[in-house]
Backbone as a printed PyTorch tensor [residue, N CA C, xyz], in Angstrom:
tensor([[[   7.6230,  -34.1630, -117.7900],
         [   7.0640,  -35.0560, -118.7840],
         [   6.2760,  -36.1480, -118.0560]],

        [[   5.0720,  -36.4610, -118.5550],
         [   4.2120,  -37.4740, -117.9370],
         [   4.7650,  -38.8700, -118.2270]],

        [[   4.6330,  -39.7900, -117.2530],
         [   5.1070,  -41.1530, -117.4870],
         [   4.2680,  -41.8360, -118.5690]],

        [[   4.9220,  -42.7110, -119.3290],
         [   4.2370,  -43.4680, -120.3670],
         [   3.3840,  -44.5610, -119.7270]],

        [[   2.1750,  -44.8040, -120.2210],
         [   1.3580,  -45.8950, -119.6980],
         [   2.0480,  -47.2310, -119.9760]],

        [[   1.9430,  -48.1580, -119.0320],
         [   2.5880,  -49.4680, -119.1640],
         [   1.8000,  -50.3540, -120.1220]],

        [[   2.4970,  -51.1280, -120.9040],
         [   1.9100,  -52.1410, -121.7810],
         [   2.8610,  -53.3210, -121.7470]],

        [[   2.6810,  -54.1830, -120.7700],
         [   3.5700,  -55.3400, -120.5880],
         [   2.7240,  -56.5240, -120.1610]],

        [[   2.9770,  -57.6610, -120.7740],
         [   2.2340,  -58.8700, -120.4710],
         [   3.2160,  -60.0010, -120.2300]],

        [[   3.0300,  -60.7290, -119.1340],
         [   3.8110,  -61.9270, -118.8450],
         [   2.8410,  -63.0810, -118.7550]],

        [[   3.2120,  -64.2130, -119.3570],
         [   2.2660,  -65.2950, -119.5300],
         [   3.0100,  -66.6170, -119.6340]],

        [[   2.4420,  -67.6580, -119.0390],
         [   2.9070,  -69.0210, -119.2950],
         [   1.8260,  -69.6690, -120.1410]],

        [[   2.2220,  -70.1460, -121.3170],
         [   1.2470,  -70.6720, -122.2680],
         [   1.8930,  -71.7520, -123.1260]],

        [[   1.0460,  -72.5950, -123.6850],
         [   1.4950,  -73.6550, -124.5810],
         [   1.4650,  -73.1380, -126.0160]],

        [[   2.5760,  -73.2950, -126.7180],
         [   2.6760,  -72.8360, -128.1050],
         [   2.0410,  -73.8630, -129.0360]],

        [[   1.2690,  -73.3740, -129.9870],
         [   0.6930,  -74.2480, -131.0100],
         [   0.6010,  -73.4650, -132.3130]],

        [[   0.3420,  -74.1790, -133.3710],
         [   0.1940,  -73.5530, -134.6880],
         [   1.3580,  -72.6170, -135.0040]],

        [[   2.5660,  -73.0640, -134.7070],
         [   3.7480,  -72.2380, -134.9870],
         [   3.9910,  -72.2430, -136.4960]],

        [[   4.0040,  -71.0640, -137.0630],
         [   4.1920,  -70.9390, -138.5030],
         [   5.6680,  -70.9400, -138.8550]],

        [[   6.0040,  -71.3690, -140.0620],
         [   7.4040,  -71.3260, -140.4970],
         [   7.9280,  -69.8900, -140.5280]],

        [[   9.2230,  -69.7740, -140.3770],
         [   9.8810,  -68.4650, -140.4260],
         [   9.6580,  -67.8230, -141.7950]],

        [[   9.2940,  -66.5520, -141.7760],
         [   9.1540,  -65.7590, -142.9960],
         [   9.9960,  -64.4980, -142.8190]],

        [[   9.9570,  -63.6390, -143.8120],
         [  10.6550,  -62.3530, -143.7250],
         [   9.7040,  -61.2470, -144.1760]],

        [[   9.7810,  -60.1200, -143.5020],
         [   8.9960,  -58.9530, -143.8880],
         [   9.5640,  -58.3940, -145.1930]],

        [[   8.8320,  -57.4960, -145.8550],
         [   9.3780,  -56.8670, -147.0620],
         [  10.7150,  -56.1670, -146.8090]],

        [[  10.9510,  -55.7490, -145.5690],
         [  12.2230,  -55.1040, -145.2290],
         [  13.3220,  -56.1210, -144.9040]],

        [[  12.9840,  -57.4270, -144.9670],
         [  13.9890,  -58.4620, -144.7270],
         [  14.1010,  -58.9190, -143.2830]],

        [[  13.2150,  -58.4550, -142.4070],
         [  13.2620,  -58.8120, -140.9930],
         [  12.5800,  -60.1670, -140.7780]],

        [[  13.2510,  -61.1180, -140.0860],
         [  12.6150,  -62.4070, -139.8010],
         [  11.3740,  -62.2170, -138.9310]],

        [[  10.3230,  -63.0020, -139.2230],
         [   9.0780,  -62.9240, -138.4710],
         [   8.4830,  -64.3280, -138.3480]],

        [[   7.9530,  -64.6370, -137.1660],
         [   7.2660,  -65.9150, -136.9330],
         [   6.0290,  -65.6450, -136.0990]],

        [[   4.9830,  -66.4020, -136.3890],
         [   3.7230,  -66.2630, -135.6670],
         [   3.3720,  -67.5920, -135.0170]],

        [[   2.6150,  -67.5230, -133.9200],
         [   2.1500,  -68.7220, -133.2290],
         [   0.8680,  -68.3990, -132.4860]],

        [[   0.1950,  -69.4490, -132.0430],
         [  -0.9690,  -69.3220, -131.1850],
         [  -0.5350,  -69.7880, -129.8150]],

        [[  -0.7960,  -69.0070, -128.7740],
         [  -0.4500,  -69.3680, -127.4020],
         [  -1.7260,  -69.6620, -126.6350]],

        [[  -1.7630,  -70.8130, -125.9560],
         [  -2.9370,  -71.2320, -125.1910],
         [  -2.5850,  -71.2590, -123.7080]],

        [[  -3.2980,  -70.4580, -122.9310],
         [  -3.0790,  -70.3690, -121.4800],
         [  -4.2230,  -71.0550, -120.7490]],

        [[  -3.8660,  -71.8280, -119.7170],
         [  -4.8500,  -72.4060, -118.8070],
         [  -4.3040,  -72.2300, -117.4000]],

        [[  -5.0930,  -71.6590, -116.5260],
         [  -4.6200,  -71.4430, -115.1610],
         [  -5.7510,  -71.0490, -114.2360]],

        [[  -5.3730,  -70.8030, -113.0100],
         [  -6.3370,  -70.3790, -111.9960],
         [  -5.8250,  -69.1050, -111.3470]],

        [[  -6.7180,  -68.1510, -111.1450],
         [  -6.3990,  -66.8970, -110.4680],
         [  -7.4390,  -66.6720, -109.3760]],

        [[  -7.1000,  -65.8160, -108.4450],
         [  -8.0710,  -65.4100, -107.4240],
         [  -8.6210,  -64.0510, -107.8150]],

        [[  -9.9300,  -63.9610, -107.8320],
         [ -10.5950,  -62.7000, -108.1420],
         [ -11.5910,  -62.4290, -107.0340]],

        [[ -11.3890,  -61.3330, -106.3200],
         [ -12.2440,  -60.9650, -105.1830],
         [ -12.3180,  -62.1160, -104.1800]],

        [[ -11.1690,  -62.8040, -104.0010],
         [ -11.1000,  -63.8810, -103.0310],
         [ -11.6980,  -65.1950, -103.4810]],

        [[ -12.1190,  -65.2710, -104.7370],
         [ -12.7420,  -66.4830, -105.2610],
         [ -11.8580,  -67.0560, -106.3730]],

        [[ -11.5110,  -68.3590, -106.2970],
         [ -10.7130,  -68.9490, -107.3700],
         [ -11.4940,  -68.9740, -108.6920]],

        [[ -10.7880,  -68.6910, -109.7740],
         [ -11.4280,  -68.6490, -111.0930],
         [ -10.5220,  -69.3290, -112.1100]],

        [[ -11.0830,  -70.2680, -112.8620],
         [ -10.3500,  -70.9120, -113.9510],
         [ -10.3120,  -69.9520, -115.1390]],

        [[  -9.1400,  -69.8130, -115.7370],
         [  -8.9830,  -68.9260, -116.8870],
         [  -8.3330,  -69.7150, -118.0200]],

        [[  -9.0140,  -69.7760, -119.1410],
         [  -8.4950,  -70.4470, -120.3310],
         [  -8.7150,  -69.5270, -121.5270]],

        [[  -7.6550,  -69.2560, -122.2740],
         [  -7.7960,  -68.4140, -123.4590],
         [  -6.6220,  -68.6430, -124.3930]],

        [[  -6.7770,  -68.1810, -125.6050],
         [  -5.7000,  -68.2190, -126.5850],
         [  -5.4380,  -66.8290, -127.1060]],

        [[  -4.2150,  -66.6190, -127.5520],
         [  -3.8410,  -65.3180, -128.0950],
         [  -2.8480,  -65.5290, -129.2360]],

        [[  -3.0370,  -64.7550, -130.2910],
         [  -2.0750,  -64.7760, -131.3960],
         [  -0.8150,  -64.0540, -130.9340]],

        [[   0.3390,  -64.6060, -131.3230],
         [   1.6110,  -64.0000, -130.9360],
         [   2.5170,  -63.8850, -132.1540]],

        [[   3.4160,  -62.9160, -132.1070],
         [   4.3700,  -62.6970, -133.1820],
         [   5.7290,  -62.3730, -132.5730]],

        [[   6.7740,  -62.8710, -133.2240],
         [   8.1470,  -62.5610, -132.8080],
         [   8.9090,  -62.0680, -134.0370]],

        [[   9.7880,  -61.1150, -133.8200],
         [  10.5910,  -60.5380, -134.9020],
         [  12.0780,  -60.7180, -134.6100]],

        [[  12.8910,  -60.6720, -135.6570],
         [  14.3380,  -60.7450, -135.4960],
         [  14.8030,  -62.1180, -135.0180]],

        [[  15.8200,  -62.1300, -134.1580],
         [  16.3930,  -63.3810, -133.6570],
         [  15.3530,  -64.2130, -132.9130]],

        [[  14.4170,  -63.5620, -132.2160],
         [  13.3660,  -64.2990, -131.5040],
         [  12.4650,  -65.0500, -132.4770]],

        [[  12.2840,  -64.5320, -133.6800],
         [  11.4660,  -65.2050, -134.6770],
         [  12.0770,  -66.5460, -135.0470]],

        [[  13.3740,  -66.5730, -135.2270],
         [  14.0740,  -67.8300, -135.5470],
         [  13.8790,  -68.8380, -134.4200]],

        [[  14.0290,  -68.3820, -133.1790],
         [  13.8620,  -69.2710, -132.0250],
         [  12.4300,  -69.7840, -131.9350]],

        [[  11.4540,  -68.9200, -132.1630],
         [  10.0620,  -69.3420, -132.0890],
         [   9.7450,  -70.3480, -133.1920]],

        [[  10.2380,  -70.1020, -134.3930],
         [   9.9850,  -71.0060, -135.5170],
         [  10.5680,  -72.3940, -135.2610]],

        [[  11.6140,  -72.4810, -134.4640],
         [  12.2570,  -73.7610, -134.1490],
         [  11.6310,  -74.4510, -132.9360]],

        [[  10.6730,  -73.8000, -132.2770],
         [  10.0130,  -74.3570, -131.1000],
         [   9.0100,  -75.4230, -131.5340]],

        [[   8.9640,  -76.5090, -130.7970],
         [   8.0450,  -77.6040, -131.0910],
         [   6.6370,  -77.2530, -130.6150]],

        [[   5.6520,  -77.5330, -131.4710],
         [   4.2570,  -77.3520, -131.0510],
         [   4.0180,  -78.1050, -129.7490]],

        [[   3.2840,  -77.4810, -128.8310],
         [   2.9820,  -78.1030, -127.5470],
         [   3.9460,  -77.7430, -126.4340]],

        [[   5.0150,  -77.0120, -126.7600],
         [   5.9840,  -76.6060, -125.7520],
         [   5.3870,  -75.5410, -124.8390]],

        [[   5.5660,  -75.7120, -123.5410],
         [   5.1020,  -74.7190, -122.5690],
         [   6.1470,  -73.6190, -122.4690]],

        [[   5.7270,  -72.3750, -122.6990],
         [   6.6450,  -71.2340, -122.7410],
         [   6.3080,  -70.2030, -121.6760]],

        [[   7.3390,  -69.5580, -121.1860],
         [   7.1830,  -68.3560, -120.3580],
         [   7.5020,  -67.1930, -121.2880]],

        [[   6.5060,  -66.3330, -121.5010],
         [   6.5820,  -65.2890, -122.5220],
         [   6.3810,  -63.9250, -121.8880]],

        [[   7.1050,  -62.9340, -122.3720],
         [   6.8170,  -61.5480, -121.9930],
         [   6.8610,  -60.6950, -123.2590]],

        [[   6.0280,  -59.6600, -123.2530],
         [   5.9660,  -58.7880, -124.4050],
         [   4.9040,  -57.7240, -124.2120]],

        [[   4.3630,  -57.2340, -125.3080],
         [   3.3510,  -56.1880, -125.2360],
         [   2.2310,  -56.4910, -126.2240]],

        [[   1.0690,  -55.9090, -125.9730],
         [  -0.0890,  -56.0800, -126.8510],
         [  -0.1950,  -54.9040, -127.8150]],

        [[  -0.5580,  -55.2280, -129.0570],
         [  -0.7800,  -54.1940, -130.0690],
         [  -1.8630,  -54.6860, -131.0190]],

        [[  -2.5730,  -53.7680, -131.6740],
         [  -3.5810,  -54.1920, -132.6430],
         [  -2.9450,  -54.9860, -133.7850]],

        [[  -3.7260,  -55.9150, -134.3400],
         [  -3.2660,  -56.7140, -135.4770],
         [  -2.7860,  -55.8090, -136.6040]],

        [[  -3.5430,  -54.7800, -136.8650],
         [  -3.1630,  -53.7380, -137.8340],
         [  -3.8500,  -52.4510, -137.4060]],

        [[  -3.4560,  -51.3470, -137.9550],
         [  -4.0240,  -50.0590, -137.5630],
         [  -5.5410,  -50.0700, -137.7170]],

        [[  -6.2470,  -49.6900, -136.6660],
         [  -7.6990,  -49.6250, -136.6810],
         [  -8.3890,  -50.9320, -136.3040]],

        [[  -7.6200,  -52.0070, -136.0970],
         [  -8.2030,  -53.3050, -135.7580],
         [  -8.5120,  -53.4070, -134.2680]],

        [[  -9.5580,  -54.1650, -133.9220],
         [  -9.8770,  -54.4410, -132.5260],
         [  -9.1740,  -55.7000, -132.0270]],

        [[  -8.6290,  -56.5090, -132.9270],
         [  -7.9370,  -57.7440, -132.5480],
         [  -6.5360,  -57.4240, -132.0450]],

        [[  -6.1910,  -58.0170, -130.9070],
         [  -4.8810,  -57.7820, -130.3100],
         [  -3.9350,  -58.9420, -130.5790]],

        [[  -2.6600,  -58.6240, -130.6960],
         [  -1.5980,  -59.6020, -130.9040],
         [  -0.5390,  -59.3630, -129.8400]],

        [[  -0.0290,  -60.4520, -129.2490],
         [   1.0650,  -60.3630, -128.2930],
         [   2.3770,  -60.3200, -129.0680]],

        [[   3.1050,  -59.2260, -128.9460],
         [   4.4200,  -59.0880, -129.5670],
         [   5.4540,  -59.5800, -128.5620]],

        [[   6.0670,  -60.7030, -128.8670],
         [   6.9990,  -61.3540, -127.9460],
         [   8.3220,  -60.5910, -127.9240]],

        [[   8.7590,  -60.2220, -126.7330],
         [  10.0580,  -59.5710, -126.5690],
         [  11.0720,  -60.4940, -125.8970]],

        [[  10.5380,  -61.5220, -125.2260],
         [  11.4030,  -62.4810, -124.5540],
         [  10.5950,  -63.7520, -124.3130]],

        [[  11.2280,  -64.9230, -124.4810],
         [  10.5430,  -66.1640, -124.1220],
         [  11.5710,  -67.2450, -123.8330]],

        [[  11.1340,  -68.2080, -123.0380],
         [  11.9540,  -69.3740, -122.7020],
         [  11.0230,  -70.5230, -122.3940]],

        [[  11.5450,  -71.7190, -122.4830],
         [  10.7430,  -72.8790, -122.1140],
         [  10.4530,  -72.7910, -120.6310]],

        [[   9.1820,  -72.9700, -120.2460],
         [   8.7710,  -72.8980, -118.8430],
         [   9.2280,  -74.1600, -118.1370]],

        [[   9.6840,  -73.9960, -116.9080],
         [  10.1490,  -75.1450, -116.1280],
         [   9.0230,  -75.8230, -115.4070]]])
């Protein structure tokens, strides 16, 4: 059996626009937020400033934790990218784990 392609993202970003906790039609807790990353990376030996934002979503117990997070909190996040909805070009970070960044 061929190995599955990896889809994993780790990011330190500031949480903003955290939406109140909601529930899916199936009753699963869900919370959404906007994550803003600012940092520097080396590309081909040259330092490069990188600033971007990404929509994020958390489900289940993580949704409750995200909904209780204060806007502006710096988070260390890991998860995977998926389209906003089937056929969409917009990507959303699905949070699988997060903690306040030290």
